[in-house]
Each structure stands twice: as C-alpha cells, then as structure tokens.
C-alpha positions, -999 to +999 in steps of 0.1 A: +165-216-046+170-179-052+146-181-081+119-198-060+123-171-033+118-144-059+087-161-073+071-164-039+077-128-031+062-118-064+031-139-057+028-124-023+028-088-035+008-092-067-026-090-050-017-056-035-009-043-069-043-055-082-060-037-054-043-005-061-053-006-098-088-020-091-099+004-063-127+026-074-131+009-107-164+007-126-170-028-113-180-017-078-197+013-062-173+037-044-174+035-007-161+055+023-159+048+060-193+050+075-213+055+043-233+024+048-245+038+081-256+072+066-274+061+034-311+054+032-322+017+030-324+017-008-289+030-013-275+008+014-289-022-003-273-011-036-240-010-019-243-044-004-254-060-037-229-041-059-209-065-081-173-073-071-145-058-092-130-084-115-095-074-104-104-080-068-121-114-074-093-126-096-065-118-071-073-144-044-059-174-063-025-156-065-023-153-027-034-190-024-007-199-049+020-181-028+015-206+001+025-238-018+053-219-035+067-208-002+064-243+012+081-257-019+110-233-015+114-241+022+112-278+014+139-275-013+161-256+011+156-283+037+167-310+013+198-290+005+209-279+039+185-295+065+172-274+093+197-246+085+183-244+050+147-242+063+156-214+087+176-195+061+149-197+035+121-188+059+140-157+071+148-146+035+112-151+024+097-132+054+122-103+050+117-100+013+079-101+015+079-075+044+102-051+025+082-053-007+049-049+011+062-018+029+073-003-005+039-011-021+020+003+009+039+036+005+033+036-032-004+030-026-004+060-002+012+083-027-013+071-054-042+078-030-028+113-022-025+120-060-061+108-067-076+127-038-058+159-045-070+158-082-105+151-071-105+180-046-092+204-073-121+194-096-145+198-067-132+233-060-137+243-096-173+230-095-180+249-063-166+281-077-187+277-107-218+280-085-229+243-082-245+230-050-221+210-028-239+177-035-241+182-072-205+195-073-193+164-055-213+141-078-199+159-110-164+158-096-167+122-086-177+112-121-144+126-134-123+112-105-109+078-100-098+055-072-095+071-037-105+105-052-138+091-063-145+075-029-137+107-011-160+127-033-187+101-028-183+108+009-186+145+003-218+139-016-233+120+013-223+147+037-241+172+016-272+152+009-279+134+042-280+152+075-276+119+093-241+115+078-230+143+101-232+120+131-213+091+114-180+083+129-152+081+104-124+058+113-093+078+123-064+061+106-033+083+105-018+062+077-049+063+055-052+095+033-088+088+026-098+086+063-078+117+072-093+137+042-128+127+051-123+137+087-111+172+076-139+176+051-165+166+076-151+191+101-153+218+074-188+208+065-199+211+101-184+246+103-202+255+071-236+242+084-233+257+119-215+290+113-221+298+076-185+296+066-175+291+030-167+254+021-148+262-011-117+277+006-114+246+028-115+223-002-088+244-020-066+245+011-069+207+015-060+201-021-029+224-017-019+206+015-021+171-002-001+184-031+025+197-007+027+163+010+034+147-024+061+171-032+077+165+002+075+128-003+092+131-037+120+152-023+125+128+006+125+098-017+152+114-038+173+121-007+172+086+006+176+068-027+214+066-022+213+051+013+186+027+003+206+014-027+237+011-005+217-012+019+207-034-010+243-035-024+256-045+010+231-073+012+242-087-022+279-087-013+278-121+004+263-137-027+291-121-047+316-135-023+301-170-027+303-166-065+339-155-062+348-185-041+332-209-066+352-192-094+384-197-074+376-234-068+371-231-030+336-247-032+320-226-004+285-240-011+296-275-001+309-261+032+277-241+039+253-269+029+270-301+041+290-292+072+278-284+107+299-252+109+288-242+075+251-246+085+256-224+115+274-198+093+246-200+067+219-193+093+238-166+111+248-149+078+212-149+064+198-136+097+224-108+099+217-099+063+179-098+069+184-078+101+206-053+082+180-049+055+152-043+079+172-019+100+184+001+070+148+003+057+136+016+091+164+043+091+154+053+055+117+056+064+125+079+093 
C-alpha cells in the first residue's frame, strides 16, 4: 500500500514539473497578464491561435491517471482494514500530495525569480548599449527563457503600445512575474511622464530579485535540519511497526483486524499527518 501511495503522489505532482520545464518554450508564444488586451487585433489573434506546448498537452493524462491510482490505493486499504484503512489512506494521500505541491510551488517561484533576474540583467545591458526600450526588450527576450521571456515580452508591449499603460496587471503577491510587471509598469509610467531614466530601475529590480534568491537560499539552509527532523519523526512509527514484526509481536494484524487497532491506525495516521503539516508551516515561517 505504501508503494501505491508513493505512485499516486508522483502522478499528482508530475504535471507541475512539466509546466515548470515547458513554460516559455518554443512551442507557444510568451504571454503576460493583460497582454491580450493591449495588443492590436493581428497580434491578439496570433496569441489565441498559437500552438500548445507539447509538454503542456502531454501532461493531462498523468493527472487523469492519478485519480484511478488514488481510488485503487484507497480500495486496497479498505479491503485490508475496512473503513479505518480508507480513512488512513485518504489522509496519507492528501497530506503527501499537499506537501509535495507546496515544495514544487516554492521551487517554481525560485526558478521564476532566477529567470526573471537573468532577463532583466540582459535588458539592462541592452539599454546601456543605447538600444530603444522596445528593441532592447525584444533582443533580451530572444535570449531569455521561461518567466524571464514572458516578463520581457511584457516590457516590449509597454514600450510599443501606449494602450498597454492602461492595462491592469493582476496583483498576485506570490507570483514573481506579476510583481515584476507591476514594478516595471510603474517605472515606465514615471519614465514617460517625468523623463526619468528607465535603466536604473531595471538594474535595481534585477539586484532586488537576486537578493531575494540569496535570502531564500540562506533560509532554506537554516531550516533544512528542522525539516528533516519532521520527516524522521513521521517515519518512526513505521520503524516501530517493522521492529514489532521482527520481534514476532505481529502489530499489523492488530491494526488491520481488530476494532481497537483500527482506531489506533486512524488516530496514528491523522496525528502523523497533522504533525507533518504543522512542522511544514513552522518551517515556511
């Protein structure tokens, strides 16, 4: 049953990994919040009819496969321990999927920060070389990837189309792309209205994003020990069961085939899941 749980968790998180690797790939045109509102009709039509990235289109079946795998795991647990097995397996699957999704979301955020910072550094070099903002963003975007390419596409729209200045960018505090576009748009407005230089803003923003990455790396190193301690504490009950089997006590029969054992199984799994979620929340803070 443990192997089934791990397989279901892997199937649940695999589409996220494909999205991270496939974002901004050559298969689809880069986009940014509000770009479809600011582009002229021809370019908007090109965005709507752009081909879908192969990695995106090929990831849906993995998510669909996760559902029958989860149902099979819960059914197997139900056959082994009845209602208690269903509750325990469901709690374990939900907790594992949530923890791994949170970890991948944080990984995706760090990757986005890295790509955006790299793209902004290239943009700053292009601007200092004397290129016009639209041309500089286009040149930098051709060398960037992922979120960095999408942000630079947004800068190119800001520089080329005056109507883009009125477009509302979605304010998502957890999305580095949205936050970067908001700050770039504010800087571009100051540049257009008051004649301020745009290049220092781009350089300062790149330095700020690099500082965020450094702080994240330091924080991850500091909490690595407590995070591992939480995982070790969660595995200790399984080690206790293995020790009991080795001593001939047969704890699995008690947990799976007796009423008291079923209660202990559900309570133990729920407490373990709660401990994992609580420790993960403490580490994130």
